MARTI-874945 format. One line per 4 residues: number of its first residue (from 1); for each residue y, x, z of C-alpha. Coordinates in steps of 0.05 Angstrom, whole numbers, plus 5000, padded with zeros to 4 digits. Example, Ala and Ser with C-alpha at 12.3 -4.5 7.8 and 13.67 -1.06 7.14 Angstrom:
2
1 = 4910,5246,5156 | 4979,5273,5143 .
***
This chain:
406
1 = 3647,7984,2645 | 3642,8053,2678 | 3645,8119,2641 | 3569,8129,2641 .
5 = 3553,8062,2608 | 3610,8071,2558 | 3590,8142,2538 | 3535,8127,2487 .
9 = 3580,8079,2448 | 3638,8128,2451 | 3593,8183,2426 | 3567,8140,2369 .
13 = 3639,8121,2349 | 3666,8192,2347 | 3604,8218,2309 | 3609,8161,2258 .
17 = 3684,8170,2246 | 3681,8246,2242 | 3623,8245,2194 | 3656,8191,2152 .
21 = 3718,8235,2147 | 3679,8298,2130 | 3630,8265,2082 | 3686,8233,2042 .
25 = 3699,8301,2012 | 3650,8279,1957 | 3693,8217,1941 | 3756,8260,1934 .
29 = 3723,8319,1898 | 3764,8303,1836 | 3829,8306,1876 | 3810,8374,1907 .
33 = 3786,8401,1840 | 3854,8385,1809 | 3892,8413,1869 | 3855,8480,1869 .
37 = 3843,8487,1794 | 3767,8489,1801 | 3716,8445,1766 | 3692,8381,1802 .
41 = 3619,8402,1805 | 3638,8471,1830 | 3684,8446,1884 | 3631,8396,1907 .
45 = 3577,8449,1912 | 3622,8501,1946 | 3652,8450,1994 | 3583,8424,2014 .
49 = 3553,8493,2022 | 3610,8519,2065 | 3608,8456,2108 | 3534,8466,2120 .
53 = 3545,8541,2133 | 3594,8525,2188 | 3538,8489,2227 | 3494,8549,2245 .
57 = 3556,8592,2256 | 3581,8541,2307 | 3513,8544,2342 | 3518,8620,2347 .
61 = 3589,8618,2373 | 3573,8562,2422 | 3514,8602,2449 | 3553,8667,2454 .
65 = 3613,8633,2487 | 3566,8590,2530 | 3597,8523,2511 | 3544,8488,2553 .
69 = 3576,8517,2616 | 3644,8486,2599 | 3621,8430,2554 | 3679,8382,2566 .
73 = 3734,8432,2548 | 3692,8462,2491 | 3679,8394,2460 | 3752,8374,2464 .
77 = 3776,8440,2432 | 3725,8440,2375 | 3735,8367,2356 | 3811,8375,2360 .
81 = 3807,8435,2313 | 3763,8395,2264 | 3812,8336,2268 | 3870,8382,2251 .
85 = 3834,8405,2188 | 3824,8332,2168 | 3900,8320,2171 | 3913,8384,2131 .
89 = 3859,8376,2077 | 3900,8341,2022 | 3958,8389,2029 | 3922,8453,2012 .
93 = 3925,8482,1941 | 3884,8543,1957 | 3809,8542,1945 | 3799,8595,2000 .
97 = 3837,8553,2052 | 3801,8490,2031 | 3733,8524,2040 | 3756,8552,2107 .
101 = 3772,8481,2129 | 3703,8458,2107 | 3671,8516,2145 | 3708,8496,2208 .
105 = 3688,8423,2198 | 3615,8443,2202 | 3626,8458,2276 | 3632,8383,2288 .
109 = 3556,8381,2294 | 3559,8413,2364 | 3562,8340,2384 | 3486,8339,2376 .
113 = 3479,8390,2432 | 3527,8351,2476 | 3488,8286,2465 | 3423,8323,2483 .
117 = 3440,8371,2539 | 3496,8334,2575 | 3464,8266,2571 | 3400,8294,2601 .
121 = 3439,8307,2665 | 3475,8240,2665 | 3419,8191,2651 | 3348,8186,2678 .
125 = 3289,8202,2633 | 3280,8133,2603 | 3354,8114,2595 | 3372,8178,2561 .
129 = 3322,8163,2505 | 3368,8106,2483 | 3434,8139,2502 | 3422,8204,2465 .
133 = 3392,8175,2402 | 3444,8119,2397 | 3501,8170,2399 | 3465,8214,2348 .
137 = 3455,8155,2302 | 3530,8155,2288 | 3517,8216,2244 | 3476,8180,2189 .
141 = 3524,8121,2192 | 3583,8167,2180 | 3548,8203,2123 | 3531,8137,2089 .
145 = 3602,8109,2096 | 3638,8174,2077 | 3597,8186,2014 | 3598,8116,1985 .
149 = 3653,8072,2015 | 3689,8042,1955 | 3750,8019,1996 | 3760,8091,2018 .
153 = 3752,8118,1948 | 3806,8071,1922 | 3859,8101,1969 | 3900,8162,1952 .
157 = 3877,8225,1988 | 3940,8233,2031 | 3934,8164,2062 | 3859,8167,2069 .
161 = 3858,8233,2106 | 3918,8212,2149 | 3882,8148,2172 | 3816,8184,2182 .
165 = 3849,8239,2222 | 3885,8188,2267 | 3821,8149,2278 | 3784,8213,2296 .
169 = 3837,8232,2346 | 3839,8163,2377 | 3763,8160,2386 | 3755,8231,2410 .
173 = 3802,8220,2469 | 3759,8167,2505 | 3695,8204,2490 | 3721,8268,2522 .
177 = 3749,8228,2580 | 3683,8192,2592 | 3646,8259,2587 | 3694,8290,2637 .
181 = 3682,8232,2684 | 3610,8257,2691 | 3630,8330,2701 | 3599,8333,2770 .
185 = 3530,8319,2739 | 3534,8384,2699 | 3531,8432,2758 | 3461,8455,2740 .
189 = 3487,8475,2672 | 3529,8527,2707 | 3464,8562,2727 | 3435,8609,2676 .
193 = 3372,8649,2676 | 3366,8718,2645 | 3342,8732,2575 | 3333,8687,2515 .
197 = 3287,8629,2497 | 3273,8660,2429 | 3213,8692,2463 | 3184,8623,2475 .
201 = 3141,8594,2419 | 3167,8524,2436 | 3238,8545,2415 | 3213,8563,2346 .
205 = 3170,8500,2342 | 3231,8457,2359 | 3275,8498,2312 | 3229,8485,2253 .
209 = 3222,8412,2272 | 3297,8405,2271 | 3301,8444,2205 | 3253,8394,2175 .
213 = 3304,8339,2187 | 3372,8373,2183 | 3357,8413,2121 | 3299,8387,2082 .
217 = 3305,8312,2096 | 3381,8306,2096 | 3381,8346,2031 | 3358,8282,1997 .
221 = 3429,8255,2002 | 3447,8309,1951 | 3382,8306,1913 | 3379,8231,1899 .
225 = 3441,8229,1855 | 3415,8287,1812 | 3345,8258,1810 | 3364,8186,1795 .
229 = 3416,8207,1743 | 3357,8226,1698 | 3326,8157,1694 | 3364,8104,1735 .
233 = 3437,8124,1747 | 3457,8053,1767 | 3412,8058,1828 | 3447,8119,1858 .
237 = 3496,8079,1902 | 3441,8033,1928 | 3395,8091,1943 | 3450,8127,1983 .
241 = 3465,8063,2023 | 3391,8056,2039 | 3388,8129,2058 | 3449,8126,2104 .
245 = 3442,8059,2137 | 3366,8063,2136 | 3373,8129,2172 | 3415,8096,2226 .
249 = 3367,8038,2235 | 3305,8082,2235 | 3336,8132,2284 | 3351,8076,2334 .
253 = 3283,8043,2322 | 3248,8108,2341 | 3287,8109,2407 | 3270,8036,2421 .
257 = 3195,8049,2411 | 3198,8110,2456 | 3238,8071,2508 | 3184,8017,2513 .
261 = 3126,8066,2511 | 3156,8111,2564 | 3133,8072,2626 | 3061,8075,2603 .
265 = 3057,8142,2568 | 3115,8181,2598 | 3143,8240,2559 | 3081,8239,2515 .
269 = 3112,8179,2480 | 3163,8226,2450 | 3109,8266,2414 | 3074,8203,2389 .
273 = 3139,8173,2361 | 3156,8238,2325 | 3086,8243,2295 | 3089,8171,2272 .
277 = 3156,8181,2238 | 3137,8245,2202 | 3071,8214,2181 | 3105,8151,2152 .
281 = 3153,8194,2112 | 3097,8227,2072 | 3082,8166,2027 | 3157,8160,2016 .
285 = 3160,8229,1983 | 3095,8215,1945 | 3125,8152,1914 | 3181,8194,1884 .
289 = 3130,8228,1838 | 3123,8163,1798 | 3199,8155,1787 | 3205,8089,1826 .
293 = 3257,8036,1809 | 3282,7973,1843 | 3249,7953,1908 | 3198,8009,1902 .
297 = 3254,8060,1901 | 3285,8030,1964 | 3217,8031,1997 | 3210,8105,1979 .
301 = 3279,8121,2007 | 3267,8083,2072 | 3197,8113,2083 | 3225,8182,2072 .
305 = 3277,8170,2125 | 3225,8157,2178 | 3229,8231,2193 | 3289,8209,2235 .
309 = 3239,8186,2288 | 3234,8261,2302 | 3305,8262,2329 | 3280,8225,2390 .
313 = 3225,8278,2400 | 3269,8339,2387 | 3332,8324,2426 | 3297,8293,2486 .
317 = 3251,8354,2492 | 3297,8410,2521 | 3298,8383,2592 | 3222,8377,2589 .
321 = 3204,8445,2559 | 3255,8492,2591 | 3263,8509,2665 | 3331,8498,2698 .
325 = 3378,8553,2680 | 3351,8556,2609 | 3362,8484,2585 | 3431,8494,2555 .
329 = 3414,8562,2527 | 3348,8538,2497 | 3380,8477,2464 | 3433,8519,2430 .
333 = 3382,8570,2408 | 3331,8523,2377 | 3387,8482,2345 | 3414,8546,2312 .
337 = 3345,8557,2280 | 3344,8484,2257 | 3415,8485,2229 | 3396,8543,2183 .
341 = 3361,8490,2143 | 3429,8463,2122 | 3439,8529,2084 | 3368,8546,2064 .
345 = 3350,8477,2036 | 3405,8470,1983 | 3399,8543,1963 | 3324,8536,1950 .
349 = 3302,8465,1935 | 3359,8446,1887 | 3348,8509,1843 | 3273,8495,1845 .
353 = 3287,8424,1820 | 3329,8449,1762 | 3282,8507,1744 | 3213,8477,1755 .
357 = 3225,8402,1758 | 3232,8350,1813 | 3158,8343,1825 | 3155,8415,1846 .
361 = 3215,8405,1891 | 3184,8344,1923 | 3119,8383,1934 | 3160,8435,1974 .
365 = 3193,8380,2015 | 3125,8349,2032 | 3107,8411,2073 | 3157,8393,2127 .
369 = 3134,8323,2148 | 3063,8349,2149 | 3084,8404,2197 | 3127,8355,2236 .
373 = 3070,8307,2249 | 3024,8361,2277 | 3079,8397,2316 | 3102,8331,2348 .
377 = 3031,8316,2372 | 3024,8385,2403 | 3094,8389,2434 | 3076,8350,2499 .
381 = 3029,8407,2518 | 3092,8448,2531 | 3126,8396,2576 | 3143,8418,2647 .
385 = 3145,8357,2693 | 3177,8352,2762 | 3136,8327,2821 | 3176,8262,2818 .
389 = 3160,8253,2745 | 3087,8266,2756 | 3084,8218,2815 | 3117,8161,2776 .
393 = 3071,8165,2716 | 3000,8141,2705 | 2949,8199,2696 | 2941,8186,2622 .
397 = 3016,8198,2612 | 3010,8271,2633 | 2983,8322,2585 | 2928,8363,2621 .
401 = 2963,8427,2601 | 3033,8406,2622 | 3063,8456,2670 | 3099,8437,2735 .
405 = 3174,8442,2729 | 3212,8495,2769 .
***
């Protein structure tokens, strides 16, 4: 197996292990609360908020330091720093240091940009649909495992974080090595056009699409325990399993559908898959208004997770909407906008749920899949296709307003 074919699996593995390690903070909240002298609920909220705050900060720093120009070294350094904090977590007694570690750990999500930008130069259009989304799907798997794995919760924190740190280090090494093996493919990333992509409407459209998923859909992982505790607390673990592993399955399913539609519809398949996913998630949120239980609750959770189809649309789009010299820059800029949802969502929707009730909170959340469905359908109008892409696709696969790629 060469480095190219091994890269998607290596990316999936490192994402899954890192997110398992970082999401397990919830399982060990009692340990950290005792160590720092802070209440369990307070340490959970602060630790989660600082972790989410580290994500947009990492996007800003990555853009300013132009990580996309030296992606192999940048990825190795950032993940090594995150892994170091995993080893050190159980030994800190200071709340400030613990929150600093959580803030640093938020930078692990630069992997999303690596899976998007770098893979787009390694794989052809159709193959990178599966490669990119398969690696990204390691994130929901890690979140599901880290927040609910009973065997992990039964361990003492020192052993658990030692093993998770070692596993993260062991899996990071081959991923970085495989990525480095494709270094010659990244020469176009060294080119950079002047200015910023924030002047382009498509950057804002992609940013809000990503915010719909990263902030206002993933927020449900925090909202379900609070919501279900009111009427069916025994269903919390099952709902979180459905949310996490359903997210993995649905994310990959979206890529598979786009993969098979691509030969007939070309890049327009990405918009259709995104619109389908956002559309299917709407009834999932509507079901929550009736306080579902049992199989109906699982159906609501799974339908809500169909927004994950949008990952295929969003992270396959940069190479299609930006000219060469702006792909890396544009990806980091729209992903910064999207990652703000990690901070905005918990600071707005959770207080709304407590103050005005969950039905009001769900009404707010419904706005985003409606926007996502329409934005996904319109996105192909901004695609810029090369002559080769145009020549290899049937006429119906090319949006009439799609611009030629330069």
